[in-house]
PAVEXNU-950234 format. One line per field, with one value per residue (C-alpha): residue number from 1; x, y, z. Coordinates in nm, 3 decimals, always signed. Layout:
seq [NUM; ...]
px [X; ...]
py [Y; ...]
pz [Z; ...]
This chain:
seq [1; 2; 3; 4; 5; 6; 7; 8; 9; 10; 11; 12; 13; 14; 15; 16; 17; 18; 19; 20; 21; 22; 23; 24; 25; 26; 27; 28; 29; 30; 31; 32; 33; 34; 35; 36; 37; 38; 39; 40; 41; 42; 43; 44; 45; 46; 47; 48; 49; 50; 51; 52; 53; 54; 55; 56; 57; 58; 59; 60; 61; 62; 63; 64; 65; 66; 67; 68; 69; 70; 71; 72; 73; 74; 75; 76; 77; 78; 79; 80; 81; 82; 83; 84; 85; 86; 87; 88; 89; 90; 91; 92; 93; 94; 95; 96; 97; 98; 99; 100; 101; 102; 103; 104; 105; 106; 107; 108; 109; 110; 111; 112; 113; 114; 115; 116; 117; 118; 119; 120; 121; 122; 123; 124; 125; 126; 127; 128; 129; 130; 131; 132; 133; 134; 135; 136; 137; 138; 139; 140; 141; 142; 143; 144; 145; 146; 147; 148; 149; 150; 151; 152; 153; 154; 155; 156; 157; 158; 159; 160; 161; 162; 163; 164; 165; 166; 167; 168; 169; 170; 171; 172; 173; 174; 175; 176; 177; 178; 179; 180; 181; 182; 183; 184; 185; 186; 187; 188; 189; 190; 191; 192; 193; 194; 195; 196; 197; 198; 199; 200; 201; 202; 203; 204; 205; 206; 207; 208; 209; 210; 211; 212; 213; 214; 215; 216; 217; 218; 219; 220; 221; 222; 223; 224; 225; 226; 227; 228; 229; 230; 231; 232; 233; 234; 235; 236; 237; 238; 239; 240; 241; 242; 243; 244; 245; 246; 247; 248; 249; 250; 251; 252; 253; 254; 255; 256; 257; 258; 259; 260; 261; 262; 263; 264; 265; 266; 267; 268; 269; 270; 271; 272; 273; 274; 275; 276; 277; 278; 279; 280; 281; 282; 283; 284; 285; 286; 287; 288; 289; 290; 291; 292; 293; 294; 295; 296; 297; 298; 299; 300; 301; 302; 303; 304; 305; 306; 307; 308; 309; 310; 311; 312; 313; 314; 315; 316; 317; 318; 319; 320; 321; 322; 323; 324; 325; 326; 327; 328; 329; 330; 331; 332; 333; 334; 335; 336; 337; 338; 339; 340; 341; 342; 343; 344; 345; 346; 347; 348; 349; 350; 351; 352; 353; 354; 355; 356; 357; 358; 359; 360; 361; 362; 363; 364; 365; 366; 367; 368; 369; 370; 371; 372; 373; 374; 375; 376; 377; 378; 379; 380; 381; 382; 383; 384; 385; 386; 387; 388; 389; 390; 391; 392; 393; 394; 395; 396; 397; 398; 399; 400; 401; 402; 403; 404; 405; 406; 407; 408; 409; 410; 411; 412; 413; 414; 415; 416; 417; 418; 419; 420; 421; 422; 423; 424; 425; 426; 427; 428; 429; 430; 431; 432; 433; 434; 435; 436; 437; 438; 439; 440; 441; 442; 443; 444; 445; 446; 447; 448; 449; 450; 451; 452; 453; 454; 455; 456; 457; 458; 459; 460; 461; 462; 463; 464; 465; 466; 467; 468; 469; 470; 471; 472; 473; 474; 475; 476; 477; 478; 479; 480; 481; 482; 483; 484; 485; 486; 487; 488; 489; 490; 491; 492; 493; 494; 495; 496; 497; 498; 499; 500; 501; 502; 503; 504; 505; 506; 507; 508; 509; 510; 511; 512; 513; 514; 515; 516; 517; 518; 519; 520; 521; 522; 523; 524; 525; 526; 527; 528; 529; 530; 531; 532; 533; 534; 535; 536; 537; 538; 539; 540; 541; 542; 543; 544; 545; 546; 547; 548; 549; 550; 551; 552; 553; 554; 555; 556; 557; 558; 559; 560; 561; 562; 563; 564; 565; 566; 567; 568; 569; 570; 571; 572]
px [+10.937; +11.120; +11.380; +11.109; +10.958; +11.301; +11.352; +11.006; +11.054; +11.398; +11.266; +10.981; +11.211; +11.455; +11.180; +11.045; +11.397; +11.467; +11.145; +11.204; +11.563; +11.458; +11.179; +11.381; +11.681; +11.468; +11.302; +11.619; +11.827; +11.582; +11.401; +11.714; +11.847; +11.517; +11.485; +11.516; +11.591; +11.260; +11.184; +11.147; +10.842; +10.856; +10.791; +10.831; +10.812; +11.004; +10.761; +10.915; +10.699; +10.903; +10.704; +10.727; +11.067; +11.355; +11.710; +12.005; +12.143; +12.021; +12.283; +12.072; +12.024; +11.674; +11.422; +11.281; +11.140; +10.879; +10.808; +10.899; +11.190; +11.249; +11.537; +11.721; +11.770; +12.110; +11.971; +11.669; +11.900; +12.136; +11.848; +11.689; +12.021; +12.072; +11.720; +11.798; +12.050; +11.842; +11.676; +11.418; +11.281; +11.070; +10.948; +10.894; +10.589; +10.650; +10.394; +10.533; +10.331; +10.384; +10.759; +10.946; +11.304; +11.520; +11.538; +11.884; +11.762; +11.465; +11.710; +11.927; +11.626; +11.507; +11.846; +11.832; +11.484; +11.610; +11.902; +11.646; +11.454; +11.765; +11.758; +11.446; +11.216; +10.881; +10.835; +10.490; +10.368; +10.049; +9.919; +9.607; +9.730; +10.052; +10.260; +10.503; +10.786; +10.570; +10.490; +10.851; +10.937; +10.630; +10.700; +11.009; +10.778; +10.675; +10.309; +10.136; +9.809; +9.602; +9.301; +8.992; +8.814; +8.720; +8.915; +9.238; +9.464; +9.802; +9.938; +10.207; +10.310; +10.636; +10.932; +10.937; +11.150; +10.993; +11.117; +10.933; +10.986; +10.980; +11.066; +10.717; +10.670; +11.006; +10.917; +10.592; +10.781; +11.045; +11.332; +11.601; +11.810; +12.167; +12.273; +12.635; +12.635; +12.932; +12.818; +12.562; +12.348; +12.375; +12.005; +11.980; +11.946; +11.676; +11.383; +11.483; +11.566; +11.299; +10.959; +11.048; +11.346; +11.587; +11.601; +11.942; +11.855; +11.523; +11.689; +11.962; +11.717; +11.488; +11.770; +11.857; +11.493; +11.439; +11.713; +11.560; +11.210; +11.336; +11.484; +11.150; +10.974; +11.243; +11.217; +10.841; +10.870; +11.144; +10.986; +10.639; +10.767; +10.594; +10.693; +10.844; +10.615; +10.312; +10.439; +10.499; +10.144; +10.015; +10.206; +10.109; +9.785; +9.559; +9.250; +9.249; +9.520; +9.446; +9.427; +9.190; +9.268; +9.062; +9.207; +9.558; +9.504; +9.376; +9.694; +9.903; +10.041; +9.917; +9.821; +9.531; +9.256; +9.223; +9.201; +9.488; +9.317; +9.202; +9.554; +9.707; +9.442; +9.502; +9.876; +9.823; +10.009; +9.917; +9.974; +10.191; +10.424; +10.521; +10.840; +10.864; +11.193; +11.249; +11.229; +11.428; +11.775; +11.991; +12.287; +12.593; +12.858; +13.136; +13.386; +13.666; +13.906; +13.935; +13.670; +13.548; +13.428; +13.107; +13.063; +12.715; +12.718; +12.357; +12.200; +12.297; +12.653; +12.660; +12.888; +12.711; +12.808; +12.840; +12.653; +12.321; +12.048; +11.875; +12.179; +12.147; +12.079; +12.355; +12.711; +12.962; +13.337; +13.284; +13.089; +13.336; +13.633; +13.473; +13.415; +13.777; +13.892; +13.655; +13.787; +14.152; +14.068; +13.961; +14.283; +14.107; +13.975; +14.156; +13.946; +13.671; +13.352; +13.180; +12.805; +12.717; +12.363; +12.380; +12.272; +12.560; +12.558; +12.830; +13.131; +13.375; +13.240; +13.268; +13.638; +13.698; +13.524; +13.725; +14.047; +13.931; +13.854; +14.201; +14.332; +14.141; +14.268; +14.628; +14.573; +14.307; +14.172; +13.875; +13.576; +13.273; +12.922; +12.671; +12.312; +12.011; +12.209; +12.580; +12.576; +12.743; +12.904; +12.812; +13.023; +13.295; +13.359; +13.330; +13.643; +13.847; +13.779; +14.008; +13.716; +13.362; +13.056; +12.707; +12.378; +12.175; +11.930; +12.190; +12.190; +12.540; +12.757; +12.622; +12.977; +12.921; +12.872; +12.573; +12.536; +12.227; +12.237; +11.902; +11.876; +11.567; +11.559; +11.228; +11.079; +11.203; +11.033; +10.706; +10.693; +10.847; +11.190; +11.493; +11.861; +12.158; +12.512; +12.812; +13.127; +13.503; +13.682; +13.623; +13.400; +13.237; +12.862; +12.904; +12.611; +12.357; +12.033; +11.828; +12.073; +12.164; +12.466; +12.769; +12.798; +13.174; +13.103; +12.876; +13.141; +13.400; +13.180; +13.129; +13.506; +13.514; +13.244; +13.452; +13.760; +13.556; +13.423; +13.777; +13.877; +13.586; +13.691; +14.050; +13.940; +13.747; +14.032; +14.278; +14.047; +13.913; +14.223; +14.031; +14.224; +14.159; +14.030; +13.764; +13.640; +13.377; +13.193; +13.111; +13.094; +12.882; +12.636; +12.516; +12.356; +12.403; +12.232; +12.458; +12.474; +12.574; +12.820; +12.991; +13.003; +13.160; +13.411; +13.277; +13.242; +13.420; +13.131; +12.757; +12.661; +12.519; +12.669; +12.761; +12.968; +13.146; +13.227; +13.361; +13.573; +13.718; +13.805; +13.968; +14.180; +14.289; +14.360; +14.117; +13.927; +13.748; +13.593; +13.283; +13.139; +13.116; +12.904; +12.996; +12.926; +12.912; +12.552; +12.483; +12.206; +11.902; +11.971; +12.333; +12.242; +11.962; +12.176; +12.452; +12.219; +12.131; +11.777; +11.895; +12.105; +11.911; +12.134; +12.045; +11.673; +11.701; +11.849; +11.612; +11.333; +11.339; +11.031; +10.904; +11.068; +11.399; +11.373; +11.290; +11.596; +11.811; +11.676; +11.750; +12.103; +12.155; +12.039; +12.386; +12.498; +12.281; +12.538; +12.761; +12.882; +12.716; +12.784; +12.413; +12.168; +11.819; +11.589; +11.366; +11.299; +10.959]
py [-3.611; -3.453; -3.317; -3.145; -2.987; -2.864; -2.698; -2.539; -2.405; -2.280; -2.097; -1.943; -1.821; -1.684; -1.485; -1.350; -1.258; -1.085; -0.881; -0.785; -0.693; -0.475; -0.295; -0.230; -0.124; +0.124; +0.261; +0.291; +0.433; +0.693; +0.744; +0.828; +1.050; +1.230; +1.264; +1.622; +1.772; +1.850; +2.220; +2.364; +2.596; +2.917; +2.881; +2.502; +2.251; +1.925; +1.634; +1.345; +1.038; +0.725; +0.408; +0.030; -0.135; +0.112; -0.003; +0.183; +0.235; +0.152; -0.002; +0.067; +0.408; +0.549; +0.515; +0.869; +0.865; +0.603; +0.758; +0.450; +0.603; +0.462; +0.643; +0.463; +0.593; +0.743; +0.932; +1.057; +1.193; +1.358; +1.528; +1.655; +1.804; +1.962; +2.108; +2.276; +2.496; +2.533; +2.875; +2.734; +2.503; +2.689; +2.401; +2.027; +1.800; +1.451; +1.188; +0.838; +0.550; +0.207; +0.247; -0.080; -0.035; -0.073; +0.167; +0.305; +0.396; +0.577; +0.755; +0.860; +1.008; +1.176; +1.339; +1.470; +1.615; +1.790; +1.930; +2.073; +2.225; +2.406; +2.605; +2.777; +2.631; +2.483; +2.106; +1.947; +1.589; +1.426; +1.072; +0.863; +0.525; +0.561; +0.251; +0.284; +0.360; +0.616; +0.787; +0.798; +0.990; +1.213; +1.298; +1.493; +1.757; +2.069; +1.993; +1.662; +1.649; +1.333; +1.224; +1.237; +0.941; +0.650; +0.423; +0.614; +0.559; +0.515; +0.173; +0.198; -0.160; -0.152; -0.377; -0.752; -1.034; -1.332; -1.686; -1.984; -2.336; -2.636; -2.931; -3.077; -3.049; -3.214; -3.493; -3.558; -3.565; -3.800; -3.550; -3.535; -3.218; -3.248; -2.917; -2.809; -2.532; -2.348; -2.093; -2.154; -1.858; -1.924; -1.985; -2.030; -2.406; -2.390; -2.373; -2.719; -2.884; -2.753; -2.590; -2.264; -2.045; -2.165; -1.960; -1.812; -1.718; -1.565; -1.353; -1.241; -1.127; -0.964; -0.748; -0.617; -0.550; -0.363; -0.116; -0.053; -0.019; +0.242; +0.432; +0.430; +0.570; +0.836; +0.942; +0.993; +1.172; +1.405; +1.485; +1.548; +1.713; +1.457; +1.278; +0.936; +0.774; +0.912; +0.777; +0.436; +0.438; +0.511; +0.210; -0.028; +0.091; +0.204; +0.000; +0.022; -0.110; +0.158; +0.516; +0.739; +1.103; +1.254; +1.016; +1.072; +1.448; +1.408; +1.215; +1.489; +1.250; +1.476; +1.842; +1.850; +1.606; +1.737; +1.606; +1.654; +1.903; +2.115; +2.109; +2.229; +2.500; +2.626; +2.637; +2.821; +2.538; +2.408; +2.050; +2.158; +2.331; +1.993; +1.849; +1.475; +1.380; +1.121; +1.400; +1.658; +1.687; +1.922; +2.097; +1.878; +1.936; +2.164; +2.013; +1.855; +1.771; +1.476; +1.205; +0.963; +0.637; +0.509; +0.140; -0.003; -0.374; -0.481; -0.826; -1.186; -1.300; -1.564; -1.683; -1.555; -1.402; -1.028; -1.010; -1.156; -0.895; -1.004; -0.972; -0.615; -0.748; -1.010; -0.950; -1.168; -1.177; -1.108; -0.791; -0.668; -0.746; -0.538; -0.249; -0.262; -0.231; +0.064; +0.247; +0.203; +0.359; +0.684; +0.866; +1.136; +0.887; +0.926; +0.707; +0.444; +0.395; +0.056; +0.087; -0.268; -0.398; -0.777; -1.065; -1.271; -1.591; -1.813; -1.853; -1.906; -1.614; -1.393; -1.479; -1.415; -1.076; -0.998; -1.060; -0.828; -0.554; -0.587; -0.480; -0.154; -0.118; -0.135; +0.168; +0.375; +0.446; +0.209; +0.303; +0.079; +0.225; -0.037; -0.011; -0.210; -0.531; -0.604; -0.942; -1.280; -1.265; -0.896; -0.844; -1.073; -0.849; -0.542; -0.661; -0.548; -0.186; +0.051; +0.208; +0.073; +0.298; +0.157; +0.339; +0.365; +0.098; -0.150; -0.518; -0.666; -0.946; -1.300; -1.437; -1.807; -2.075; -2.279; -2.559; -2.762; -3.111; -3.280; -3.658; -3.777; -4.153; -4.121; -3.921; -4.178; -4.456; -4.261; -4.197; -4.526; -4.398; -4.614; -4.529; -4.759; -4.630; -4.811; -4.636; -4.648; -4.426; -4.363; -4.059; -4.140; -4.082; -3.953; -3.713; -3.889; -3.743; -4.062; -4.276; -4.275; -4.061; -4.216; -4.059; -4.030; -3.806; -3.579; -3.555; -3.468; -3.187; -3.058; -3.036; -2.834; -2.607; -2.556; -2.470; -2.217; -2.069; -2.036; -1.851; -1.610; -1.543; -1.489; -1.225; -1.048; -1.072; -0.927; -0.646; -0.546; -0.626; -0.866; -1.115; -1.487; -1.517; -1.252; -1.348; -1.601; -1.331; -1.149; -1.457; -1.774; -1.629; -1.344; -1.047; -0.693; -0.360; -0.070; +0.036; -0.311; -0.352; -0.029; -0.142; -0.471; -0.297; -0.461; -0.112; +0.218; +0.464; +0.507; +0.739; +0.786; +0.740; +1.110; +1.062; +0.766; +0.975; +1.254; +1.001; +0.862; +1.215; +1.281; +0.967; +1.081; +1.430; +1.591; +1.912; +1.961; +1.654; +1.503; +1.151; +0.925; +0.608; +0.252; +0.021; +0.253; +0.269; +0.075; +0.137; -0.084; -0.194; -0.298; -0.492; -0.675; -0.747; -0.904; -1.101; -1.468; -1.363; -1.281; -1.595; -1.773; -2.079; -2.124; -2.101; -2.328; -2.601; -2.548; -2.768; -3.041; -3.228; -3.200; -3.534; -3.407; -3.099; -3.306; -3.519; -3.206; -3.062; -3.379; -3.384; -3.025; -3.085; -3.168; -2.818; -2.686; -2.830; -2.532; -2.356; -2.020; -1.701; -1.613; -1.436; -1.562; -1.323; -1.077; -0.748; -0.580]
pz [+26.720; +27.013; +26.772; +26.563; +26.875; +26.977; +26.638; +26.646; +26.997; +26.904; +26.598; +26.795; +27.071; +26.814; +26.641; +26.971; +27.088; +26.758; +26.776; +27.140; +27.058; +26.764; +26.950; +27.263; +27.059; +26.865; +27.176; +27.378; +27.092; +26.977; +27.306; +27.500; +27.225; +27.212; +27.589; +27.703; +28.040; +28.209; +28.201; +28.547; +28.570; +28.769; +29.143; +29.108; +29.393; +29.408; +29.418; +29.614; +29.558; +29.640; +29.589; +29.609; +29.644; +29.667; +29.602; +29.750; +29.402; +29.052; +28.829; +28.519; +28.366; +28.399; +28.115; +28.144; +27.791; +27.883; +28.222; +28.423; +28.610; +28.953; +29.120; +29.397; +29.750; +29.666; +29.367; +29.564; +29.833; +29.584; +29.404; +29.725; +29.838; +29.496; +29.502; +29.834; +29.648; +29.331; +29.314; +29.072; +29.342; +29.603; +29.819; +29.850; +29.857; +29.998; +29.898; +29.973; +29.833; +29.989; +30.028; +30.082; +30.201; +30.513; +30.806; +30.725; +30.376; +30.531; +30.760; +30.463; +30.283; +30.604; +30.649; +30.293; +30.357; +30.671; +30.471; +30.229; +30.521; +30.642; +30.318; +30.451; +30.184; +30.299; +30.321; +30.340; +30.316; +30.195; +30.210; +30.195; +30.316; +30.511; +30.576; +30.865; +30.624; +30.445; +30.772; +30.892; +30.575; +30.594; +30.958; +30.845; +30.691; +30.876; +30.804; +30.723; +30.528; +30.507; +30.302; +30.532; +30.369; +30.595; +30.361; +30.428; +30.729; +30.897; +30.993; +31.261; +31.321; +31.511; +31.423; +31.371; +31.232; +31.062; +31.009; +30.858; +30.997; +30.766; +30.991; +31.014; +30.638; +30.575; +30.820; +30.631; +30.302; +30.437; +30.397; +30.664; +30.673; +30.799; +30.956; +30.939; +31.200; +31.349; +31.604; +31.876; +31.766; +31.392; +31.353; +30.975; +31.019; +31.286; +31.040; +30.915; +31.248; +31.489; +31.502; +31.677; +31.754; +32.018; +32.340; +32.259; +31.901; +32.010; +32.280; +32.041; +31.772; +32.027; +32.165; +31.817; +31.730; +32.056; +31.963; +31.620; +31.768; +32.014; +31.719; +31.536; +31.843; +31.884; +31.517; +31.536; +31.871; +31.750; +31.413; +31.558; +31.878; +32.097; +32.416; +32.342; +32.600; +32.415; +32.083; +32.243; +32.373; +32.022; +31.891; +32.172; +32.336; +32.051; +31.974; +31.596; +31.367; +31.104; +31.227; +31.032; +30.960; +31.244; +31.503; +31.368; +31.397; +31.753; +31.839; +31.672; +31.413; +31.131; +31.105; +30.858; +30.751; +30.397; +30.041; +29.804; +29.570; +29.863; +30.006; +29.679; +29.648; +30.003; +29.938; +29.610; +29.440; +29.095; +28.981; +28.689; +28.935; +29.083; +28.936; +28.993; +29.147; +28.872; +28.613; +28.808; +28.663; +28.866; +28.711; +28.689; +28.953; +28.836; +29.076; +28.875; +29.157; +29.392; +29.385; +29.651; +29.495; +29.655; +29.577; +29.629; +29.718; +29.765; +29.794; +29.863; +29.803; +29.531; +29.248; +28.938; +28.610; +28.619; +28.290; +28.404; +28.359; +28.678; +28.903; +29.028; +29.376; +29.384; +29.502; +29.322; +29.278; +28.906; +28.981; +29.244; +29.020; +28.745; +28.988; +29.110; +28.749; +28.688; +28.995; +28.895; +28.558; +28.729; +28.813; +29.017; +29.278; +29.612; +29.846; +29.840; +30.043; +30.037; +30.093; +30.202; +30.239; +30.252; +30.478; +30.334; +30.132; +29.989; +30.221; +29.936; +29.734; +30.044; +30.071; +29.700; +29.725; +30.039; +29.844; +29.565; +29.819; +29.967; +29.626; +29.669; +30.023; +29.902; +29.679; +29.857; +30.205; +30.234; +30.452; +30.499; +30.530; +30.649; +30.528; +30.650; +30.697; +30.689; +30.855; +30.814; +30.467; +30.458; +30.770; +30.637; +30.335; +30.558; +30.738; +30.436; +30.535; +30.725; +30.911; +30.965; +31.007; +31.060; +31.013; +31.336; +31.211; +31.084; +31.180; +31.168; +31.308; +31.261; +31.259; +31.197; +30.931; +30.819; +30.567; +30.474; +30.320; +30.243; +30.262; +30.072; +30.117; +30.302; +30.016; +29.769; +29.967; +29.973; +29.599; +29.486; +29.373; +29.451; +29.406; +29.353; +29.308; +29.166; +29.279; +29.272; +29.520; +29.888; +29.842; +29.511; +29.529; +29.885; +29.874; +29.657; +29.804; +29.763; +29.962; +30.332; +30.402; +30.566; +30.916; +30.857; +30.556; +30.762; +31.034; +30.770; +30.639; +30.994; +31.032; +30.711; +30.854; +31.167; +30.960; +30.760; +31.083; +31.216; +30.899; +30.949; +31.307; +31.198; +30.946; +31.223; +31.475; +31.224; +31.109; +31.449; +31.655; +31.879; +32.091; +32.034; +32.390; +32.322; +31.975; +32.083; +32.280; +31.954; +31.729; +31.755; +31.502; +31.726; +31.550; +31.679; +31.644; +31.556; +31.923; +32.041; +31.752; +31.859; +32.222; +32.112; +31.880; +31.563; +31.411; +31.467; +31.453; +31.401; +31.119; +30.773; +30.428; +30.421; +30.736; +30.574; +30.265; +30.486; +30.678; +30.355; +30.242; +30.578; +30.553; +30.206; +30.345; +30.098; +30.174; +29.841; +29.686; +29.531; +29.522; +29.216; +29.226; +29.129; +28.957; +28.658; +28.541; +28.222; +27.977; +27.995; +27.640; +27.705; +28.016; +27.837; +27.530; +27.741; +27.967; +27.959; +27.864; +27.514; +27.480; +27.207; +27.228; +27.596; +27.528; +27.221; +27.433; +27.727; +27.597; +27.859; +27.963; +28.325; +28.401; +28.269; +28.489; +28.801; +28.736; +28.696; +29.021; +29.216; +29.078; +29.192; +29.548; +29.687; +29.589; +29.871; +30.108; +30.028; +30.341; +30.389; +30.578; +30.590; +30.821; +30.731; +30.917; +30.739; +30.915; +30.888]
């Protein structure tokens, strides 16, 4: 009976996969071929409308023909800078819509907007419900318009870091978590061992957040030509969480309480004169000389296949190895910039990626540009660089190691599951989750954690020329703002991606150059075709019952004991 169900499910999945493959293949093949460069109307304005989650760089080509383009931060910046020199573009309308990204990415886009302004072309902004990120972008405009409806508003929240604590839940479930921690401030294990942040971890995070908060206040004050103390009072002393248009105007946060249609009418601007940034295709660069490779490494560090369709936001050795090969195939490349935005992940994978990056370093000047986060494993791989530059809002450091090993004998007792292991060999069955762990095994793993931590510190000491006697002062899992990282010599300079590209060119002694992005963008169709999603064999075999899946999960639990270079905090 089970065999028949397996066959039926397999056939069904095969048919669905075939249909999806055919339809997507047809659309992509003929849609892309039929896609035309958007015609720029006379007296056109660039319409910059970033929305939702923005990646630094999209590894997939845009699907313009179905109007679902979602350019990444890098592409938005490049297009804005190109539009500044494009005589067809007469101005810019910024209308951010619930932008979700990190502060350095906001800073990169803001810098591009200010570059556009220097061309002498007008820049205005409009919004109805501004998030803090939306407003930081809008504040770059010379004039800000806002919907006057009572349902519209601005939410200026400040800066926060959030961590969930699971100890009480685990206690109730009968799960004991063994923490392999190297570094007194390496707080990734605290959610499983206590109910609140330790004093040291709390103070360390607070110091980094304070620096970023001060930057947010300074940005608003500078862009709106306000006193910083007044901006701080708006953030901390106002009565209402949401500021309506009239109140925002009174506080000088906006210039006009006006609907969108009225705004366009007053500006003498028609809707069809707005060219969406996703559809704006500037003329290709005519520069054929030296190239600076900009490599975008975004996401958690994990050992995955480079062919998985879902792995745009995962950094793996396989992906980096592929990028290294792509760069060596471009003879005109003279230097490399690594744009790193990662909280870390697998310790082993970080080392393997580090070794791959050293191959680049042997052949090219290698400059690191740190995005929102380049911490723990993200900082580990940064140590391959010749020169490290962090964005003003970067969080970095977190030099330490964490490992988590769940022991679930208590859970087994609660639900009536017993485990018995027959073994030959000293360490056979050493980490069976439903049996008590031998304390000697845990101590052995802690020694391994310490050795891994020492390797991390050695990489930092070598890269940053820090004496062994001084390394603990910047290690132990401490996180740093860009300012503190510079003070502690973990980076060489504070600056944007453009500054990192210029530095790479300088190290290569190049005066005329252009940037080329990696990994090389792949078509949606190719990525889907090569992904596990289209692997019919995998889906055919994946017909397990819920019991089968529970058993598989329990068997995989010991893998969570892998040592991690990971910073767990989420910044809001």
